[in-house]
C-alpha positions as CSV (number, residue, x, y, z in Angstrom):
1,X,85.9,31.1,144.5
2,X,85.3,34.8,143.9
3,X,87.0,37.0,146.5
4,X,84.5,38.5,148.9
5,X,81.7,36.0,148.1
6,X,80.1,34.0,150.8
7,X,80.4,30.4,149.6
8,X,77.4,28.0,149.5
9,X,77.2,24.4,150.5
10,X,74.2,22.1,150.7
11,X,73.2,21.5,154.3
12,X,70.3,21.3,156.6
13,X,68.6,24.6,157.6
14,X,70.2,26.6,160.3
15,X,68.7,26.7,163.8
16,X,70.6,29.7,165.0
17,X,70.7,33.4,163.9
18,X,73.4,34.4,161.4
19,X,76.4,36.3,162.7
20,X,79.0,38.3,160.8
21,X,81.5,36.1,158.9
22,X,79.5,32.9,159.2
23,X,79.2,30.8,156.1
24,X,75.6,30.3,155.3
25,X,74.5,27.1,153.5
26,X,72.5,27.5,150.3
27,X,68.8,27.7,151.1
28,X,69.4,27.8,154.8
29,X,67.3,30.8,155.5
30,X,64.9,30.9,152.6
31,X,62.1,29.2,154.6
32,X,62.6,31.3,157.8
33,X,61.9,35.1,157.8
34,X,64.9,36.9,159.1
35,X,62.8,38.8,161.7
36,X,61.7,35.5,163.2
37,X,65.3,34.3,163.4
38,X,66.4,37.6,165.1
39,X,63.4,37.5,167.6
40,X,64.1,33.9,168.4
41,X,67.9,34.0,168.9
42,X,68.4,37.5,170.2
43,X,70.5,39.3,167.5
44,X,69.2,42.7,168.4
45,X,71.8,44.9,166.7
46,X,72.2,43.7,163.1
47,X,74.2,45.6,160.5
48,X,71.8,46.2,157.6
49,X,72.7,47.6,154.2
50,X,70.1,48.9,151.8
51,X,71.2,49.3,148.2
52,X,69.5,51.9,146.0
53,X,72.3,53.1,143.7
54,X,71.0,55.9,141.5
55,X,68.1,58.1,140.4
56,X,67.2,60.8,142.9
57,X,63.5,60.1,142.5
58,X,63.8,56.3,143.2
59,X,66.0,57.1,146.2
60,X,63.3,59.3,147.6
61,X,60.7,56.6,146.8
62,X,62.8,54.2,148.9
63,X,62.4,56.2,152.1
64,X,59.3,54.3,153.2
65,X,61.3,51.1,153.1
66,X,63.9,52.7,155.4
67,X,61.1,53.6,157.9
68,X,59.8,49.9,157.8
69,X,63.3,48.6,158.4
70,X,64.0,50.9,161.3
71,X,60.6,50.1,162.8
72,X,61.4,46.4,162.7
73,X,65.0,46.9,164.0
74,X,65.1,50.0,166.2
75,X,68.6,49.3,167.4
76,X,70.1,48.2,164.1
77,X,72.9,49.9,162.3
78,X,71.3,50.9,159.0
79,X,73.4,52.0,156.0
80,X,72.3,52.9,152.5
81,X,74.6,52.4,149.6
82,X,74.2,54.9,146.7
83,X,76.3,56.0,143.7
84,X,78.5,58.9,144.5
85,X,76.6,62.1,143.7
86,X,73.2,60.7,144.7
87,X,73.5,61.2,148.5
88,X,71.4,64.3,148.7
89,X,67.9,62.8,149.1
90,X,69.1,61.0,152.3
91,X,70.9,63.8,154.0
92,X,69.3,64.3,157.4
93,X,67.1,61.2,157.1
94,X,66.4,60.2,160.8
95,X,66.1,56.5,160.0
96,X,69.6,56.2,158.4
97,X,72.8,55.9,160.4
98,X,75.1,56.5,157.4
99,X,75.0,56.9,153.6
100,X,77.7,55.0,151.8
101,X,78.7,56.7,148.5
102,X,80.2,54.3,145.9
103,X,82.3,55.7,143.1
104,X,82.2,54.2,139.7
105,X,84.8,51.7,138.6
106,X,86.4,48.4,139.8
107,X,88.8,50.1,142.2
108,X,85.9,51.6,144.2
109,X,84.2,48.3,144.2
110,X,87.3,46.6,145.6
111,X,87.6,49.2,148.4
112,X,83.9,48.6,149.3
113,X,84.6,44.9,149.4
114,X,87.6,45.4,151.6
115,X,85.6,47.5,154.0
116,X,82.9,44.8,154.2
117,X,85.5,42.2,155.0
118,X,86.6,44.2,158.0
119,X,83.1,44.9,159.2
120,X,80.6,42.6,157.3
121,X,76.9,43.2,157.1
122,X,74.3,40.8,158.5
123,X,71.6,41.7,156.0
124,X,71.6,43.2,152.5
125,X,68.3,44.6,151.0
126,X,68.8,45.2,147.3
127,X,66.1,47.5,145.9
128,X,68.0,48.2,142.7
129,X,68.1,44.7,141.1
130,X,70.7,45.6,138.5
131,X,74.0,43.9,137.6
132,X,76.0,46.5,139.4
133,X,74.0,46.2,142.6
134,X,74.4,42.4,142.3
135,X,78.2,42.9,142.5
136,X,77.7,45.0,145.6
137,X,75.6,42.2,147.1
138,X,78.5,39.8,146.5
139,X,81.0,42.3,148.0
140,X,79.0,42.7,151.1
141,X,79.6,39.2,152.4
142,X,76.2,39.3,154.2
143,X,74.7,35.9,155.0
144,X,71.1,37.2,154.5
145,X,70.5,38.8,151.1
146,X,67.0,40.0,149.9
147,X,66.3,41.2,146.3
148,X,64.1,40.9,143.3
149,X,63.2,37.7,141.5
150,X,63.7,38.7,137.9
151,X,64.4,35.3,136.4
152,X,68.0,36.2,135.8
153,X,71.1,34.2,136.7
154,X,71.8,36.7,139.5
155,X,68.7,35.6,141.3
156,X,70.7,32.9,142.9
157,X,72.6,35.5,144.9
158,X,69.6,36.2,147.1
159,X,68.5,34.1,150.0
160,X,65.0,35.8,150.0
161,X,63.3,37.0,146.9
162,X,60.3,39.2,146.0
163,X,58.5,38.8,142.7
164,X,59.3,41.7,140.3
165,X,56.8,43.1,137.8
166,X,57.6,45.9,135.6
167,X,54.2,47.7,135.7
168,X,53.9,47.4,139.4
169,X,51.9,50.3,140.7
170,X,53.4,53.1,142.9
171,X,57.1,52.3,143.4
172,X,57.2,53.3,147.1
173,X,54.6,50.6,147.7
174,X,56.2,48.0,145.5
175,X,59.7,48.5,147.0
176,X,58.4,47.2,150.3
177,X,57.9,43.7,149.0
178,X,61.7,43.2,149.2
179,X,62.0,43.7,153.0
180,X,58.6,41.9,153.4
181,X,60.5,38.8,152.1
182,X,62.5,38.9,155.2
183,X,59.4,39.1,157.4
184,X,59.5,42.9,157.8
185,X,55.9,44.1,157.8
186,X,55.1,46.6,155.0
187,X,53.5,49.9,155.9
188,X,50.6,51.8,154.3
189,X,52.3,55.1,155.3
190,X,53.8,56.0,151.9
191,X,55.0,59.5,152.9
192,X,58.4,60.4,151.3
193,X,61.1,61.7,153.7
194,X,63.1,64.6,152.5
195,X,64.8,66.7,155.3
196,X,64.4,70.5,154.9
197,X,66.3,72.6,157.4
198,X,65.3,76.1,158.7
199,X,68.3,77.4,156.8
200,X,66.8,76.0,153.5
201,X,63.4,77.6,154.2
202,X,65.1,80.9,155.1
203,X,67.1,80.9,151.8
204,X,64.0,80.1,149.8
205,X,62.1,82.9,151.6
206,X,64.9,85.3,150.7
207,X,64.8,84.3,147.0
208,X,61.0,84.7,146.9
209,X,61.4,88.2,148.4
210,X,64.1,89.1,145.9
211,X,61.9,87.8,143.0
212,X,58.9,89.9,144.2
213,X,56.9,86.7,145.0
214,X,55.5,87.9,148.2
215,X,51.9,88.9,149.1
216,X,48.7,86.9,148.7
217,X,49.1,85.9,145.0
218,X,49.5,82.1,144.7
219,X,52.7,80.6,143.5
220,X,52.8,77.8,141.1
221,X,56.0,75.8,140.4
222,X,56.1,74.0,137.0
223,X,58.9,71.6,136.5
224,X,59.2,71.5,132.8
225,X,62.6,69.7,132.6
226,X,63.5,66.0,132.2
227,X,66.7,64.3,131.4
228,X,64.8,61.6,129.5
229,X,63.2,63.1,126.4
230,X,60.5,60.4,126.5
231,X,59.3,61.9,129.8
232,X,59.3,65.6,128.7
233,X,56.0,67.3,127.8
234,X,56.5,69.9,124.9
235,X,57.7,73.3,126.0
236,X,55.0,75.0,124.0
237,X,52.4,73.2,126.0
238,X,53.9,74.3,129.3
239,X,54.1,77.9,128.1
240,X,50.3,77.8,127.3
241,X,49.5,76.4,130.8
242,X,51.6,79.1,132.4
243,X,49.8,81.8,130.5
244,X,46.4,80.5,131.5
245,X,47.4,80.2,135.2
246,X,48.6,83.8,135.3
247,X,45.5,85.1,133.4
248,X,42.9,83.2,135.4
249,X,44.4,83.0,138.9
250,X,46.8,86.0,139.0
251,X,49.5,83.6,140.1
252,X,53.3,83.8,139.9
253,X,55.3,81.2,138.1
254,X,58.5,79.7,139.5
255,X,60.1,77.4,136.9
256,X,62.5,75.0,138.6
257,X,65.4,73.2,137.1
258,X,68.4,71.1,138.0
259,X,72.1,71.0,136.9
260,X,72.3,71.4,133.1
261,X,68.6,72.0,132.7
262,X,68.4,75.8,132.7
263,X,68.0,75.9,128.9
264,X,64.8,73.8,129.0
265,X,63.3,76.1,131.6
266,X,64.4,79.3,129.8
267,X,62.7,78.0,126.6
268,X,59.4,77.8,128.4
269,X,59.8,81.2,129.9
270,X,60.6,82.8,126.6
271,X,57.6,81.1,124.9
272,X,55.2,82.2,127.7
273,X,56.2,85.8,127.4
274,X,55.0,86.7,130.9
275,X,57.9,89.0,132.0
276,X,58.2,89.5,135.7
277,X,55.5,87.0,136.5
278,X,57.9,84.2,135.7
279,X,61.1,83.5,137.7
280,X,63.7,80.7,137.1
281,X,64.6,78.9,140.3
282,X,67.5,76.3,140.1
283,X,71.2,75.6,140.6
284,X,70.5,74.8,144.2
285,X,70.0,71.7,146.4
286,X,67.1,69.3,146.3
287,X,66.1,70.3,149.9
288,X,65.7,73.9,148.9
289,X,63.7,73.0,145.8
290,X,61.4,71.0,148.3
291,X,61.2,74.1,150.6
292,X,60.0,76.1,147.6
293,X,57.4,73.5,146.7
294,X,56.2,73.5,150.3
295,X,55.2,77.1,149.9
296,X,53.5,76.7,146.6
297,X,49.8,76.3,145.8
298,X,50.5,73.8,143.0
299,X,53.3,71.8,141.3
300,X,52.8,70.8,137.7
301,X,55.3,68.9,135.6
302,X,56.9,65.8,134.3
303,X,57.6,62.6,136.1
304,X,61.0,62.7,138.0
305,X,62.8,63.7,141.1
306,X,61.1,67.2,141.3
307,X,57.7,65.5,141.4
308,X,58.7,63.3,144.2
309,X,60.2,66.3,146.1
310,X,56.8,68.0,145.7
311,X,55.1,64.9,147.1
312,X,57.5,64.9,150.0
313,X,56.8,68.6,150.6
314,X,53.0,68.0,150.7
315,X,52.3,70.2,147.6
316,X,49.3,69.6,145.4
317,X,50.6,67.8,142.2
318,X,49.5,67.6,138.6
319,X,51.9,65.2,136.8
320,X,52.0,64.8,133.0
321,X,53.1,61.3,132.3
322,X,53.4,58.9,129.4
323,X,52.9,55.2,129.2
324,X,55.7,54.7,131.8
325,X,53.3,55.9,134.5
326,X,52.1,53.0,136.6
327,X,48.6,51.9,135.7
328,X,47.5,51.3,139.3
329,X,46.5,54.4,141.3
330,X,48.5,55.0,144.5
331,X,47.0,54.9,147.9
332,X,44.8,57.9,148.7
333,X,46.5,59.0,151.9
334,X,49.3,61.2,150.3
335,X,49.1,64.8,149.1
336,X,46.4,65.5,146.5
337,X,47.7,64.5,143.1
338,X,46.3,64.0,139.6
339,X,48.3,62.1,137.0
340,X,47.4,62.9,133.4
341,X,48.5,60.2,131.0
342,X,47.5,59.0,127.5
343,X,44.9,56.4,127.3
344,X,46.8,54.1,124.9
345,X,49.6,52.2,126.6
346,X,51.9,52.7,123.5
347,X,51.5,56.5,123.5
348,X,54.1,58.9,125.1
349,X,53.9,62.0,127.1
350,X,53.9,64.2,124.0
351,X,50.5,62.7,123.1
352,X,48.9,64.3,126.2
353,X,46.7,67.2,125.1
354,X,46.6,70.6,126.9
355,X,42.9,70.4,127.8
356,X,43.0,67.6,130.3
357,X,46.1,69.0,132.0
358,X,44.5,72.5,132.3
359,X,41.3,70.9,133.8
360,X,43.5,69.2,136.4
361,X,45.2,72.5,137.2
362,X,41.9,74.3,137.6
363,X,40.6,71.6,139.9
364,X,43.7,71.9,142.1
365,X,43.8,75.7,142.3
366,X,40.0,76.0,142.8
367,X,40.1,73.8,145.9
368,X,39.7,75.8,149.1
369,X,42.7,74.2,150.7
370,X,44.9,74.6,147.5
371,X,47.5,76.9,149.2
372,X,47.9,74.6,152.2
373,X,49.0,71.0,152.6
374,X,45.7,69.3,153.5
375,X,45.7,65.7,152.3
376,X,43.4,64.8,149.5
377,X,42.8,61.9,147.1
378,X,45.3,60.9,144.4
379,X,43.8,60.3,141.0
380,X,45.2,58.7,137.8
381,X,43.4,60.2,134.9
382,X,43.5,58.9,131.4
383,X,42.9,61.1,128.4
């Protein structure tokens, strides 16, 4: 067999809880939720591994799943496996005992497999559903493995499966179906957890003072950058929105960006021509970006990790999205958001016109509670 893989044999369903290192027969636990097995047989301290390898935004969207798992197993050892370089969204997360960074390459996978042989996991929850995450599931040696049913050969790796649909609504809600296959109750609390320390807030306050962004004038933080060109609204459109915001509301503009994205933000600033009313804020941590968003009256930008950081910070959001945006509206108990997307499914983000985005911005900034963090209703608007 393949090294590190738990072998399968046909047998009758198990009547006892799984323990590390036990060989689990094929199909043994598929009819019995894992929570029921644990509650019945007293395995109160399971070692649980959640896999969400990459994309900062998707890792943030996975934090409600971590809360659900921790609520179901308060005394469990909960680890999260991510690709090295994507640990930042989980730093300081109170529900996670450790973040396991995995480097790329076969050698790193072998080291991970060796560590799992020494201290194997009881449960693996694969939120990624990719070929690479499937290899990590194999390396874990866990007897209970939950993942997506994608009608792929790798589906046989999972003892518990959740139906996967590409256009599946808000990802933070859809991700919860994987642990639900184990009997872990889903939660309607879809808040995203991103730890922001007092040091992060103090650093952002110092930057705001240095940029002259104090006083009662509202601060708006457009995120005009995107690694994927299909998710990027044209720079000229963002420049026009920035000019209108400054002219009507007297606001200041903080253009945020990540590593390697300063050029995109600079292009919008140059096109807007607003001088000292615009400041570039980047080359920093995701937590400090979230601290900045928490002090803003509005965030407006493309779909991506900055948008989810703004949601975690409780900032009002206007997101410009293409056909990749989920068609189902999210639940209404998060920060006030409007999603502006093209009416035709085949159209991209570049087809969204300026007028509906500006209307959404005006509605957000005209609300009496706009500078604060009061909850509101999330809307998906088609144009």
